[in-house]
Backbone of each chain as ProteinMPNN parsed JSONL, in Angstrom:
{"seq_chain_A": "MKALHFYLGASLLLLVGCAWFHPTELKPVPVAAGQDAVVVNAQRVQDTSLFAYEQLTEFEYANRDSLPVAFSRAVDQIRAEFKPNWRASRKALEDYKARRGVSLEDVNRLTAALAAAQSAFLDLRGGQDAGSIATALGAVSRLGNNLKQLTAPAVVIPTP", "coords_chain_A": {"N_chain_A": [[121.25, 89.194, 93.436], [119.001, 88.073, 94.236], [118.537, 88.764, 97.023], [117.746, 91.145, 96.542], [115.518, 91.088, 95.732], [114.146, 89.728, 97.882], [114.252, 91.541, 99.715], [112.669, 93.592, 98.609], [110.361, 92.326, 98.562], [110.144, 92.141, 100.89], [109.473, 94.465, 102.301], [107.002, 95.243, 100.264], [105.787, 93.15, 101.927], [105.229, 94.152, 104.609], [103.774, 97.15, 103.932], [101.564, 96.197, 102.937], [100.832, 94.718, 105.076], [100.079, 96.789, 107.32], [98.18, 98.072, 106.05], [96.21, 96.253, 105.93], [95.764, 95.33, 108.412], [94.893, 97.684, 109.772], [92.782, 100.07, 111.712], [91.166, 101.693, 111.358], [89.323, 100.589, 109.715], [87.528, 98.964, 110.656], [84.048, 98.235, 111.749], [82.144, 99.539, 114.19], [79.917, 97.107, 115.982], [76.219, 96.789, 116.435], [74.933, 98.526, 119.289], [73.691, 96.774, 122.409], [70.693, 95.756, 123.092], [68.701, 98.181, 125.782], [71.108, 99.11, 126.415], [72.818, 102.2, 127.603], [73.583, 103.812, 123.956], [75.28, 106.351, 123.832], [77.012, 105.824, 126.136], [78.005, 103.485, 125.875], [79.645, 103.773, 123.531], [81.097, 105.865, 124.104], [83.153, 104.888, 126.065], [84.495, 103.071, 124.739], [85.857, 104.676, 123.206], [87.359, 105.634, 124.662], [89.059, 103.746, 125.949], [90.603, 102.498, 123.424], [91.838, 105.024, 123.096], [93.395, 105.145, 124.772], [95.153, 103.449, 124.573], [96.384, 104.325, 122.011], [97.465, 106.277, 122.923], [99.4, 105.191, 124.709], [100.925, 103.517, 122.396], [102.338, 105.829, 121.301], [103.749, 107.067, 123.213], [105.382, 105.137, 124.146], [106.861, 104.557, 121.86], [108.287, 106.9, 121.232], [109.998, 106.776, 123.225], [111.18, 104.226, 123.272], [112.684, 104.686, 120.856], [114.112, 107.295, 121.05], [117.044, 108.534, 120.462], [117.365, 108.166, 118.201], [115.143, 109.725, 116.744], [113.755, 112.912, 115.541], [114.382, 116.197, 117.506], [112.169, 117.724, 117.289], [110.224, 116.241, 117.189], [110.113, 114.721, 119.815], [109.272, 117.017, 121.166], [106.946, 117.207, 120.834], [105.443, 115.102, 121.414], [105.448, 115.229, 124.373], [104.018, 117.812, 124.907], [101.801, 116.473, 124.275], [102.006, 114.332, 126.112], [101.881, 115.896, 128.575], [99.426, 117.001, 128.056], [97.145, 115.363, 126.835], [97.199, 113.537, 129.783], [95.511, 114.685, 131.974], [93.344, 115.149, 130.06], [92.108, 112.979, 129.125], [91.409, 111.879, 131.665], [89.757, 113.393, 132.692], [87.627, 113.54, 130.852], [87.085, 110.706, 131.52], [85.722, 111.442, 133.801], [83.66, 113.36, 133.212], [82.356, 111.37, 131.683], [80.949, 109.949, 133.665], [79.544, 111.64, 135.472], [77.963, 112.28, 133.644], [76.474, 109.66, 133.21], [75.194, 109.662, 136.029], [73.445, 112.094, 135.558], [74.146, 114.44, 136.121], [74.661, 117.29, 135.379], [76.069, 117.061, 132.778], [75.322, 116.729, 129.416], [73.9, 114.519, 127.064], [75.177, 115.758, 124.355], [77.016, 116.792, 125.002], [78.619, 114.508, 126.241], [78.854, 113.259, 123.569], [80.388, 114.768, 122.159], [82.697, 115.145, 123.114], [83.555, 112.444, 122.769], [84.051, 112.378, 120.258], [86.148, 113.943, 119.654], [88.262, 112.767, 121.31], [88.203, 110.547, 119.377], [89.392, 111.84, 117.813], [91.542, 112.254, 118.476], [93.04, 110.051, 119.104], [93.366, 108.926, 116.692], [95.283, 110.891, 115.286], [97.425, 110.389, 116.542], [98.222, 107.787, 116.008], [98.257, 108.184, 113.308], [100.825, 109.746, 113.578], [102.696, 108.056, 115.161], [102.977, 106.482, 112.661], [104.17, 107.919, 111.044], [106.476, 110.976, 111.098], [105.985, 113.299, 110.096], [106.032, 116.936, 110.031], [103.457, 117.699, 109.749], [101.969, 115.75, 110.286], [102.557, 115.985, 113.232], [101.315, 118.328, 113.578], [98.767, 117.838, 113.245], [98.459, 116.195, 115.367], [98.809, 117.767, 117.674], [96.991, 119.783, 117.569], [94.628, 118.028, 117.464], [94.529, 117.079, 120.227], [94.746, 119.669, 121.824], [91.727, 120.491, 120.927], [90.73, 118.353, 122.218], [91.149, 119.345, 124.513], [89.626, 121.873, 124.808], [87.027, 121.376, 124.329], [86.91, 120.059, 126.568], [87.149, 122.094, 128.689], [84.896, 123.668, 128.003], [82.781, 122.17, 129.031], [83.312, 122.562, 131.328], [82.983, 125.217, 131.787], [82.183, 127.66, 134.003], [78.777, 128.888, 134.038], [77.959, 131.853, 131.903], [77.105, 135.114, 133.796], [74.839, 137.239, 133.51], [74.867, 140.771, 133.927], [71.934, 142.607, 135.397], [70.876, 145.915, 134.758]], "CA_chain_A": [[119.595, 89.6, 93.167], [117.997, 86.795, 95.245], [118.694, 89.164, 97.931], [117.108, 92.594, 96.516], [113.852, 90.159, 95.569], [113.807, 89.373, 99.06], [114.194, 93.378, 100.14], [111.604, 94.189, 98.081], [109.236, 91.673, 98.834], [109.954, 92.089, 102.78], [109.131, 95.889, 102.222], [105.888, 94.743, 100.08], [104.605, 92.746, 102.937], [105.16, 95.685, 105.522], [102.621, 97.663, 103.8], [100.17, 95.358, 102.714], [100.137, 94.069, 106.413], [99.953, 97.931, 107.852], [97.146, 98.237, 105.256], [94.912, 94.963, 106.352], [95.65, 95.455, 109.873], [94.408, 99.256, 109.933], [92.17, 99.914, 112.522], [89.648, 102.551, 110.979], [88.608, 100.098, 108.811], [86.318, 98.108, 111.418], [82.762, 98.729, 111.888], [81.298, 98.711, 115.801], [78.901, 96.213, 116.601], [75.351, 97.529, 117.09], [74.721, 98.672, 121.206], [73.012, 96.098, 122.799], [69.111, 96.574, 123.745], [68.235, 98.219, 127.193], [72.529, 99.611, 126.808], [73.06, 103.431, 126.852], [74.596, 103.771, 123.007], [76.375, 107.206, 124.505], [78.475, 105.352, 127.127], [79.119, 101.972, 125.375], [80.575, 104.313, 122.456], [82.664, 106.675, 124.754], [83.691, 103.928, 126.611], [85.118, 102.122, 123.334], [86.901, 105.186, 122.429], [87.945, 105.973, 126.182], [89.837, 102.188, 125.689], [91.685, 102.642, 122.345], [92.456, 106.235, 123.025], [94.479, 105.185, 125.942], [95.943, 102.19, 123.575], [96.921, 104.747, 121.502], [98.37, 107.328, 123.926], [100.148, 104.462, 125.293], [101.837, 103.095, 121.384], [102.904, 106.753, 120.574], [104.571, 107.794, 124.058], [106.274, 104.124, 124.172], [107.609, 104.378, 120.363], [109.234, 108.013, 121.14], [110.427, 106.788, 124.219], [112.547, 103.663, 122.529], [113.503, 105.841, 119.93], [114.253, 108.593, 121.191], [118.151, 108.785, 120.183], [117.023, 108.422, 116.597], [113.974, 110.349, 116.905], [114.061, 114.477, 116.005], [114.193, 116.953, 118.764], [110.732, 118.707, 117.049], [109.202, 114.715, 117.187], [109.968, 114.602, 120.728], [108.733, 117.953, 122.246], [105.322, 117.452, 120.523], [105.297, 113.988, 122.479], [106.068, 116.159, 125.399], [103.117, 118.249, 124.903], [100.892, 115.199, 124.152], [101.977, 113.589, 127.416], [101.197, 116.436, 129.349], [97.683, 117.337, 127.891], [96.611, 114.106, 127.097], [96.456, 112.653, 130.851], [94.578, 115.337, 132.646], [91.829, 115.317, 129.735], [91.553, 111.507, 129.536], [91.003, 111.543, 133.646], [88.177, 114.596, 132.795], [86.521, 112.849, 130.09], [86.261, 109.507, 132.847], [84.833, 112.247, 135.352], [82.182, 113.721, 132.465], [81.077, 110.306, 131.03], [80.54, 109.499, 135.359], [78.471, 112.57, 135.636], [76.644, 111.752, 132.514], [75.607, 108.48, 133.851], [74.652, 110.068, 137.065], [72.279, 112.54, 135.411], [74.706, 115.252, 137.226], [74.726, 118.257, 134.564], [76.381, 116.667, 131.657], [74.577, 116.529, 128.606], [74.398, 113.714, 125.716], [75.535, 116.246, 123.54], [78.35, 117.092, 125.486], [79.646, 113.593, 125.94], [79.317, 112.549, 122.098], [81.609, 115.544, 121.505], [84.108, 114.419, 123.625], [84.065, 110.934, 122.811], [84.784, 112.311, 118.592], [87.297, 114.849, 120.385], [89.342, 111.031, 121.616], [88.221, 109.476, 118.651], [89.912, 112.417, 116.415], [93.04, 112.32, 119.029], [93.392, 108.524, 118.721], [93.517, 108.755, 114.884], [96.402, 111.449, 114.902], [98.318, 109.603, 117.728], [98.27, 106.635, 115.692], [99.038, 108.64, 112.171], [102.32, 110.112, 114.181], [103.292, 106.994, 115.121], [103.38, 105.742, 111.602], [104.876, 109.126, 110.092], [106.743, 111.616, 112.58], [106.364, 114.669, 109.438], [105.593, 118.186, 110.555], [102.145, 117.571, 109.195], [101.514, 115.103, 111.404], [102.899, 116.784, 114.334], [100.338, 119.973, 113.904], [97.459, 117.384, 113.392], [98.354, 115.45, 116.736], [98.673, 118.505, 118.325], [95.798, 120.287, 117.093], [93.314, 117.09, 117.746], [94.763, 117.34, 121.747], [94.187, 121.033, 121.792], [90.348, 120.759, 120.858], [90.203, 117.952, 123.199], [91.049, 120.608, 126.123], [88.965, 122.901, 124.743], [85.912, 120.647, 124.663], [86.142, 119.764, 127.956], [87.298, 123.728, 129.042], [83.68, 124.247, 127.343], [82.2, 121.614, 129.762], [83.304, 122.861, 133.164], [83.322, 126.836, 132.012], [81.235, 128.424, 134.831], [77.992, 129.961, 133.072], [78.158, 133.646, 132.166], [76.138, 135.448, 134.491], [74.906, 138.695, 132.881], [74.255, 141.92, 135.11], [71.027, 143.399, 135.152], [71.028, 147.141, 134.866]], "C_chain_A": [[118.614, 89.069, 93.894], [117.41, 87.925, 96.201], [117.652, 90.975, 97.593], [115.641, 91.863, 96.221], [113.24, 90.524, 96.756], [113.658, 90.468, 99.898], [112.979, 93.386, 99.706], [110.216, 93.777, 98.512], [108.986, 92.042, 100.224], [109.282, 93.677, 102.579], [107.474, 95.741, 101.815], [105.153, 94.452, 101.365], [104.153, 93.53, 103.96], [103.993, 96.356, 105.178], [101.321, 97.212, 103.44], [99.752, 94.897, 104.35], [100.001, 95.313, 106.98], [98.19, 98.214, 107.321], [96.021, 97.539, 105.766], [94.764, 95.558, 107.571], [94.798, 97.202, 110.472], [92.83, 99.756, 110.528], [90.415, 100.572, 112.34], [88.681, 101.503, 110.237], [87.425, 99.183, 109.779], [85.438, 99.164, 111.974], [82.253, 98.079, 113.017], [80.415, 98.377, 115.373], [77.665, 96.924, 117.103], [75.331, 97.775, 118.272], [73.44, 97.437, 121.708], [71.763, 96.262, 123.682], [69.264, 96.73, 125.213], [69.826, 99.187, 127.358], [72.13, 101.13, 126.423], [74.278, 103.746, 125.433], [75.599, 105.052, 123.472], [77.637, 106.738, 124.988], [78.911, 104.463, 126.076], [80.045, 102.928, 124.209], [81.852, 105.44, 123.042], [83.499, 105.885, 125.697], [84.862, 103.226, 125.807], [86.129, 103.364, 123.545], [87.554, 105.666, 123.455], [89.256, 104.625, 126.006], [90.944, 102.529, 124.887], [92.031, 104.067, 122.266], [93.603, 106.153, 123.607], [95.327, 104.227, 125.101], [96.464, 103.337, 123.023], [97.878, 105.761, 121.833], [99.462, 106.574, 123.296], [101.415, 103.702, 123.891], [102.722, 104.13, 121.124], [104.011, 107.146, 121.771], [105.527, 106.342, 124.136], [107.164, 104.51, 122.557], [108.98, 105.764, 120.878], [110.145, 107.622, 122.19], [111.458, 105.338, 123.83], [113.2, 104.044, 121.862], [113.888, 106.701, 119.851], [115.474, 109.5, 120.767], [117.93, 109.148, 118.737], [115.854, 109.268, 116.004], [114.77, 112.331, 116.353], [113.54, 114.698, 117.077], [112.759, 117.291, 118.767], [109.336, 117.562, 117.374], [108.921, 114.572, 119.006], [109.308, 115.689, 122.069], [107.525, 117.659, 122.184], [104.641, 116.411, 121.001], [104.991, 114.623, 123.98], [104.682, 116.321, 125.598], [102.087, 117.654, 124.906], [100.65, 114.274, 125.435], [101.292, 114.295, 128.562], [100.194, 117.064, 129.207], [96.735, 116.292, 127.674], [96.088, 113.483, 128.583], [95.439, 113.238, 131.437], [93.469, 115.465, 131.923], [91.166, 113.93, 129.461], [90.851, 111.517, 130.508], [89.484, 112.561, 133.29], [87.222, 114.242, 131.562], [86.068, 111.521, 130.52], [84.971, 110.272, 133.374], [83.419, 112.815, 134.597], [81.38, 112.655, 132.347], [80.179, 109.744, 132.98], [79.179, 110.151, 135.552], [77.252, 112.208, 134.756], [75.822, 110.841, 132.824], [75.178, 109.167, 135.062], [74.125, 111.241, 136.981], [73.212, 114.173, 136.209], [75.47, 116.979, 136.042], [75.298, 118.454, 133.293], [75.518, 116.168, 130.404], [75.146, 115.405, 127.725], [75.333, 114.271, 124.323], [77.322, 116.521, 124.122], [79.426, 115.643, 125.399], [79.697, 113.002, 124.542], [79.847, 113.456, 121.682], [82.875, 115.13, 122.073], [84.34, 113.431, 123.416], [84.594, 111.314, 120.887], [85.8, 113.472, 118.75], [88.42, 113.885, 120.351], [89.212, 110.929, 120.584], [89.56, 110.226, 117.43], [91.528, 112.098, 116.961], [93.838, 111.136, 119.302], [93.783, 108.364, 116.85], [95.031, 109.523, 115.181], [97.504, 111.005, 115.642], [98.811, 108.464, 116.61], [99.275, 106.938, 114.081], [100.632, 109.191, 112.917], [103.059, 109.147, 114.666], [103.865, 106.424, 113.997], [104.459, 106.439, 110.781], [105.472, 110.299, 110.96], [106.92, 112.953, 111.607], [105.845, 115.869, 110.246], [104.173, 118.178, 110.616], [101.287, 117.089, 110.504], [101.155, 115.417, 112.995], [101.556, 117.114, 114.71], [99.128, 119.219, 114.0], [97.398, 116.821, 115.036], [98.23, 116.634, 117.81], [97.113, 119.669, 118.621], [94.131, 119.524, 117.761], [93.484, 117.317, 119.801], [94.03, 118.691, 122.31], [92.628, 120.699, 121.84], [89.738, 119.979, 121.514], [89.915, 118.481, 124.538], [89.872, 121.424, 125.819], [87.402, 122.238, 124.87], [85.342, 120.279, 126.173], [86.394, 120.894, 128.829], [85.235, 124.138, 128.836], [82.642, 123.543, 128.624], [81.828, 121.853, 131.027], [83.296, 124.496, 133.293], [81.513, 127.284, 132.747], [80.017, 129.38, 133.904], [78.446, 131.348, 133.159], [76.981, 134.102, 132.861], [76.24, 137.11, 133.84], [74.253, 139.391, 133.898], [73.129, 142.047, 134.648], [71.183, 144.734, 135.621], [70.541, 148.1, 135.886]], "O_chain_A": [[117.52, 89.582, 94.128], [116.2, 88.128, 96.294], [117.075, 91.662, 98.436], [114.655, 92.42, 96.705], [112.265, 91.26, 96.909], [112.897, 90.345, 100.858], [112.102, 93.154, 100.539], [109.241, 94.49, 98.75], [107.864, 92.23, 100.694], [108.121, 93.624, 102.987], [106.635, 96.005, 102.676], [104.242, 95.123, 101.849], [102.964, 93.658, 104.251], [103.071, 96.273, 105.991], [100.239, 97.769, 103.624], [98.593, 94.764, 104.744], [99.269, 94.865, 107.862], [97.244, 98.482, 108.062], [94.965, 98.116, 106.025], [93.778, 96.243, 107.843], [94.287, 97.471, 111.559], [91.851, 99.782, 109.782], [89.287, 100.298, 112.75], [87.456, 101.619, 110.209], [86.401, 98.831, 109.193], [85.659, 100.288, 112.424], [81.967, 96.892, 113.173], [79.854, 98.982, 114.46], [77.808, 97.645, 118.091], [76.031, 96.872, 118.731], [72.327, 97.453, 121.183], [71.782, 96.797, 124.791], [69.764, 95.854, 125.918], [69.861, 99.965, 128.311], [71.451, 101.45, 125.447], [75.484, 103.885, 125.633], [76.794, 104.757, 123.483], [78.79, 106.973, 124.628], [79.97, 104.599, 125.463], [81.24, 102.641, 124.131], [82.979, 105.711, 122.627], [84.578, 106.354, 126.06], [85.958, 102.914, 126.272], [87.22, 103.094, 124.048], [88.57, 106.268, 123.106], [90.431, 104.99, 125.971], [92.047, 102.815, 125.352], [92.603, 104.365, 121.217], [94.63, 106.753, 123.289], [96.511, 104.561, 125.129], [97.422, 103.598, 123.751], [98.882, 106.054, 121.185], [100.138, 106.752, 122.282], [102.557, 103.394, 124.232], [103.847, 103.807, 120.744], [105.117, 107.526, 121.386], [106.713, 106.666, 124.201], [108.374, 104.705, 122.669], [110.2, 105.603, 120.868], [111.241, 108.175, 122.098], [112.63, 105.484, 124.178], [114.412, 103.897, 122.015], [114.151, 107.209, 118.761], [115.375, 110.722, 120.655], [118.251, 110.212, 118.207], [115.739, 109.413, 114.787], [115.855, 112.808, 116.686], [112.678, 114.054, 117.674], [112.082, 117.247, 119.794], [108.15, 117.759, 117.638], [107.799, 114.365, 119.47], [109.008, 115.455, 123.24], [106.83, 117.738, 123.197], [103.417, 116.487, 121.11], [104.008, 114.162, 124.56], [104.012, 115.485, 126.203], [101.189, 118.184, 125.56], [99.623, 113.681, 125.765], [100.469, 113.791, 129.327], [99.847, 117.792, 130.137], [95.639, 116.282, 128.234], [94.953, 113.029, 128.724], [94.4, 112.588, 131.552], [92.461, 115.817, 132.535], [89.953, 113.734, 129.542], [89.665, 111.202, 130.415], [88.354, 112.29, 133.695], [86.105, 114.749, 131.455], [84.988, 111.068, 130.141], [83.779, 109.965, 133.401], [82.319, 112.775, 135.148], [80.188, 112.614, 132.654], [79.048, 109.302, 133.186], [78.088, 109.608, 135.725], [76.076, 111.954, 135.014], [74.601, 110.997, 132.785], [73.988, 109.186, 134.746], [74.097, 111.846, 138.053], [72.479, 114.896, 136.883], [76.595, 117.471, 136.135], [75.228, 119.512, 132.668], [75.015, 115.052, 130.537], [76.348, 115.208, 127.55], [75.961, 113.575, 123.524], [78.42, 116.397, 123.579], [80.513, 115.558, 124.828], [80.62, 112.216, 124.328], [80.02, 113.289, 120.475], [83.904, 114.835, 121.465], [85.461, 113.092, 123.795], [85.399, 110.571, 120.325], [86.253, 113.893, 117.686], [89.379, 114.02, 119.59], [90.307, 111.235, 120.111], [90.297, 109.654, 116.626], [92.476, 111.801, 116.234], [95.019, 111.139, 119.647], [94.482, 107.59, 116.196], [95.983, 108.754, 115.312], [98.616, 111.34, 115.234], [100.033, 108.409, 116.468], [100.323, 106.41, 113.709], [101.603, 108.669, 112.368], [104.269, 109.366, 114.616], [104.984, 105.913, 114.045], [105.334, 105.919, 110.088], [104.603, 110.625, 111.768], [107.771, 113.765, 111.969], [105.154, 115.585, 111.224], [103.659, 118.689, 111.611], [100.477, 117.591, 111.284], [100.152, 115.25, 113.69], [100.83, 116.643, 115.586], [98.279, 119.699, 114.751], [96.433, 117.016, 115.774], [97.538, 116.418, 118.805], [96.531, 120.084, 119.623], [93.105, 120.02, 118.227], [92.53, 117.679, 120.489], [93.031, 118.748, 123.027], [92.217, 120.629, 122.998], [88.544, 120.173, 121.745], [89.01, 118.283, 125.349], [89.1, 121.624, 126.757], [86.646, 122.809, 125.656], [84.242, 120.21, 126.722], [85.823, 120.763, 129.911], [84.577, 124.834, 129.609], [81.799, 124.27, 129.15], [80.807, 121.634, 131.68], [83.491, 125.097, 134.35], [80.359, 127.252, 132.319], [80.316, 130.368, 133.233], [79.069, 131.905, 134.063], [75.894, 133.583, 132.608], [77.198, 137.874, 133.722], [73.357, 138.947, 134.616], [72.981, 141.686, 133.481], [71.583, 144.893, 136.774], [70.818, 149.296, 135.79]]}, "seq_chain_B": "MSNLQLALLALQEAAAASEALVRARRTYEVFKEAANRANELTPEQDADLDARAELVFASPASQPSGR", "coords_chain_B": {"N_chain_B": [[126.589, 97.927, 95.723], [127.083, 95.561, 97.705], [126.288, 91.973, 97.423], [126.077, 90.644, 99.532], [125.813, 92.646, 101.268], [123.324, 93.68, 100.411], [121.81, 91.622, 101.649], [121.95, 91.937, 104.108], [120.754, 93.903, 104.793], [118.332, 93.59, 103.892], [117.409, 91.593, 105.51], [117.653, 93.058, 107.974], [115.508, 94.712, 107.327], [113.398, 92.855, 107.142], [113.376, 92.197, 109.753], [112.584, 94.364, 110.981], [109.781, 94.901, 109.449], [108.697, 92.185, 109.98], [108.329, 93.31, 112.859], [106.905, 95.727, 113.158], [104.496, 94.181, 111.829], [103.315, 92.333, 113.805], [103.267, 94.904, 115.651], [101.048, 96.188, 114.733], [99.166, 94.166, 114.255], [98.312, 93.926, 116.952], [97.648, 96.321, 117.686], [94.9, 96.296, 115.991], [94.114, 94.219, 116.737], [92.977, 95.362, 119.569], [91.502, 97.575, 118.577], [89.347, 95.996, 117.661], [88.263, 94.497, 119.563], [87.626, 96.163, 121.388], [85.068, 97.917, 119.39], [83.733, 95.545, 119.209], [82.443, 95.519, 121.366], [79.174, 95.606, 123.136], [77.989, 96.305, 124.902], [77.705, 98.312, 127.915], [80.953, 98.96, 129.754], [81.459, 96.512, 132.919], [80.95, 97.564, 136.162], [83.335, 96.514, 137.525], [85.202, 96.202, 134.514], [85.087, 98.766, 134.452], [86.344, 99.908, 136.478], [89.077, 98.548, 136.388], [89.807, 99.72, 133.756], [90.954, 102.218, 134.453], [92.399, 101.728, 136.231], [94.552, 100.467, 134.836], [94.973, 102.868, 133.187], [96.296, 104.274, 134.777], [98.592, 102.981, 135.394], [99.665, 103.501, 132.378], [99.813, 105.874, 132.392], [101.743, 106.656, 134.606], [104.035, 105.029, 133.662], [107.373, 104.863, 132.54], [107.78, 105.972, 129.702], [106.051, 107.8, 129.645], [106.915, 109.828, 130.638], [108.294, 113.233, 131.009], [110.64, 113.875, 128.039], [112.627, 115.2, 128.411], [113.957, 116.833, 125.897]], "CA_chain_B": [[125.836, 97.416, 97.282], [127.641, 93.71, 97.699], [125.125, 90.712, 97.531], [126.075, 90.494, 100.767], [125.197, 94.255, 101.826], [121.682, 93.705, 100.296], [120.996, 90.714, 102.251], [121.961, 91.959, 105.285], [119.61, 95.101, 104.347], [117.096, 92.452, 103.508], [117.447, 90.788, 107.081], [117.092, 93.922, 109.074], [113.914, 95.302, 106.779], [112.283, 91.94, 107.482], [112.701, 91.798, 111.521], [110.928, 95.751, 111.338], [108.641, 94.197, 108.975], [107.625, 91.275, 111.08], [107.967, 93.835, 114.542], [105.957, 96.191, 112.412], [103.287, 93.823, 111.839], [102.808, 92.199, 115.371], [102.166, 96.161, 116.278], [99.371, 96.501, 113.906], [98.151, 93.122, 114.775], [97.95, 94.125, 118.006], [96.545, 97.586, 117.6], [93.286, 96.193, 115.348], [92.724, 93.181, 117.934], [92.253, 96.159, 120.603], [89.927, 98.044, 118.426], [88.472, 95.377, 117.353], [87.592, 94.122, 120.527], [86.567, 97.62, 121.769], [84.175, 97.74, 118.534], [82.722, 94.109, 119.054], [81.719, 95.421, 122.832], [78.106, 96.108, 122.612], [77.455, 96.654, 126.353], [78.396, 99.163, 129.142], [81.672, 98.184, 131.073], [80.666, 96.364, 134.021], [82.173, 98.159, 137.272], [84.95, 95.957, 137.74], [85.59, 96.242, 133.982], [85.58, 100.217, 134.582], [88.055, 99.945, 137.573], [90.304, 98.271, 135.71], [90.625, 100.913, 133.063], [91.037, 103.142, 135.424], [93.685, 101.132, 136.764], [95.025, 100.24, 133.502], [95.107, 104.357, 132.739], [97.128, 104.675, 135.938], [99.586, 102.391, 135.14], [100.122, 104.051, 131.503], [100.599, 107.291, 132.973], [103.008, 106.332, 135.604], [104.68, 104.614, 133.195], [108.659, 105.691, 132.076], [107.908, 106.357, 128.542], [104.495, 108.571, 129.451], [107.407, 111.218, 131.353], [108.652, 114.003, 129.74], [111.792, 113.486, 127.457], [113.857, 116.406, 128.651], [114.741, 117.346, 124.849]], "C_chain_B": [[126.605, 95.776, 97.096], [125.758, 92.897, 97.541], [124.901, 90.367, 98.969], [125.413, 91.558, 102.093], [123.639, 94.174, 101.976], [121.114, 92.376, 101.215], [120.917, 90.53, 103.624], [120.457, 93.046, 105.784], [118.349, 94.379, 104.601], [116.399, 91.637, 105.005], [116.864, 92.211, 108.072], [115.402, 94.344, 108.536], [112.906, 94.128, 107.328], [111.965, 91.608, 108.561], [111.957, 93.106, 111.392], [109.79, 95.279, 110.601], [107.515, 93.225, 110.065], [107.703, 92.244, 112.612], [106.551, 94.834, 113.999], [104.465, 95.901, 112.601], [102.428, 92.883, 113.023], [102.077, 93.725, 115.701], [100.625, 96.21, 115.89], [98.413, 95.331, 114.113], [97.794, 93.291, 116.055], [96.983, 95.701, 118.324], [94.943, 96.805, 117.157], [93.044, 95.243, 116.498], [92.471, 94.402, 119.38], [91.034, 96.824, 120.126], [89.055, 97.504, 118.333], [87.51, 94.738, 118.47], [86.839, 95.154, 121.519], [84.969, 97.714, 120.716], [83.098, 96.715, 118.266], [82.189, 94.404, 120.496], [80.149, 96.512, 122.681], [77.396, 96.275, 124.01], [78.671, 97.583, 127.157], [79.441, 98.287, 129.6], [80.876, 97.863, 131.972], [81.565, 97.223, 135.343], [83.578, 97.591, 137.395], [85.852, 96.337, 136.471], [85.912, 98.059, 133.959], [86.28, 100.65, 135.217], [88.654, 99.455, 136.944], [90.808, 99.131, 134.507], [91.019, 102.239, 133.461], [92.448, 103.224, 135.988], [94.901, 101.116, 135.559], [95.799, 101.607, 132.629], [96.675, 104.682, 133.751], [98.354, 104.168, 135.782], [100.263, 102.674, 133.522], [101.184, 105.449, 131.724], [101.529, 107.267, 133.779], [104.354, 105.711, 134.871], [106.477, 105.361, 132.602], [108.306, 106.566, 130.66], [106.429, 107.458, 128.845], [105.191, 109.759, 130.569], [108.341, 111.926, 130.291], [110.263, 113.583, 129.365], [112.878, 114.246, 127.914], [114.302, 116.87, 127.536], [114.678, 118.54, 124.817]], "O_chain_B": [[126.395, 95.073, 96.108], [124.594, 93.297, 97.57], [123.871, 89.933, 99.485], [124.875, 91.392, 103.187], [122.908, 94.404, 102.94], [119.899, 92.273, 101.385], [120.327, 89.674, 104.283], [119.591, 92.969, 106.655], [117.51, 94.653, 105.458], [115.261, 91.284, 105.315], [115.817, 92.241, 108.719], [114.382, 94.276, 109.223], [111.821, 94.385, 107.851], [110.933, 91.005, 108.855], [110.754, 93.087, 111.654], [108.728, 95.266, 111.225], [106.405, 93.346, 110.585], [107.038, 91.767, 113.531], [105.403, 94.653, 114.405], [103.564, 96.579, 113.095], [101.204, 92.771, 113.09], [100.88, 93.895, 115.932], [99.544, 96.249, 116.478], [97.186, 95.425, 114.147], [96.76, 92.689, 116.345], [95.98, 95.939, 118.998], [93.998, 96.789, 117.945], [92.024, 95.325, 117.182], [91.622, 94.044, 120.197], [89.939, 96.845, 120.688], [87.953, 97.932, 118.678], [86.307, 94.519, 118.331], [85.818, 94.999, 122.19], [83.877, 97.588, 121.27], [82.087, 96.767, 117.566], [81.438, 93.53, 120.928], [80.048, 97.676, 122.292], [76.17, 96.37, 124.05], [79.9, 97.595, 127.087], [79.203, 97.107, 129.858], [79.807, 98.445, 132.157], [82.783, 97.392, 135.286], [84.661, 98.176, 137.359], [86.995, 96.73, 136.703], [86.943, 98.498, 133.449], [86.947, 101.643, 134.927], [89.315, 100.414, 136.547], [92.009, 99.259, 134.267], [91.353, 103.168, 132.726], [93.264, 104.129, 136.163], [95.957, 101.749, 135.573], [96.723, 101.565, 131.817], [97.751, 105.173, 133.41], [99.296, 104.918, 136.037], [101.347, 102.128, 133.321], [102.326, 105.843, 131.487], [102.362, 108.143, 133.545], [105.487, 105.837, 135.336], [106.461, 106.551, 132.287], [108.577, 107.766, 130.61], [105.861, 107.782, 127.803], [104.463, 110.483, 131.248], [108.89, 111.529, 129.263], [111.011, 113.07, 130.198], [114.034, 113.851, 127.759], [115.295, 117.555, 127.78], [115.302, 119.168, 123.962]]}, "name": "protein", "num_of_chains": 2, "seq": "MKALHFYLGASLLLLVGCAWFHPTELKPVPVAAGQDAVVVNAQRVQDTSLFAYEQLTEFEYANRDSLPVAFSRAVDQIRAEFKPNWRASRKALEDYKARRGVSLEDVNRLTAALAAAQSAFLDLRGGQDAGSIATALGAVSRLGNNLKQLTAPAVVIPTPMSNLQLALLALQEAAAASEALVRARRTYEVFKEAANRANELTPEQDADLDARAELVFASPASQPSGR"}
């Protein structure tokens, strides 16, 4: 009976601990005077989304033999799409800072897409169900679409 | 299930819980550090972030699973 109590206690500790440390509870500090809030926020999310990607891929790599094939394939798709998209988001921020045709709205939209992807990665790392897989793949796809819009050539309407 | 089996299960669960807590704590620290950053990254920090990304992307965990 003591072992059963210990077992239940450990499970409860895990649940409470995960809730306590959930990163979405964090509120960012105000940006310092003279700093560009768009850049600061974008860099924050570029940093944390890279970490969330790393956590997810390392989890799949370490537990591959015991995970469903569908989960590994979903993470493979994330591996293939997140890398170029993350790099492209870095380039877009560089262009924004150098005033090379990337608007404030473009960067904010990209930052929001990266933040959605990182949340989906953390959720997928926590529970490998079909819904979490679909959410994560959708988030990566939307990130890519945002970047495509950014680099899409202007539509030229031919004059009659 | 015998008491011995329950005790073993409890130990396994405790080890997994401890590992999960360490991971959750690390995630919290990384997110907290980013949330507390009020300034743009310095050029050195910016270069460090790119270098870290290249290490992550080149790691074995970042390669296709082949499944």
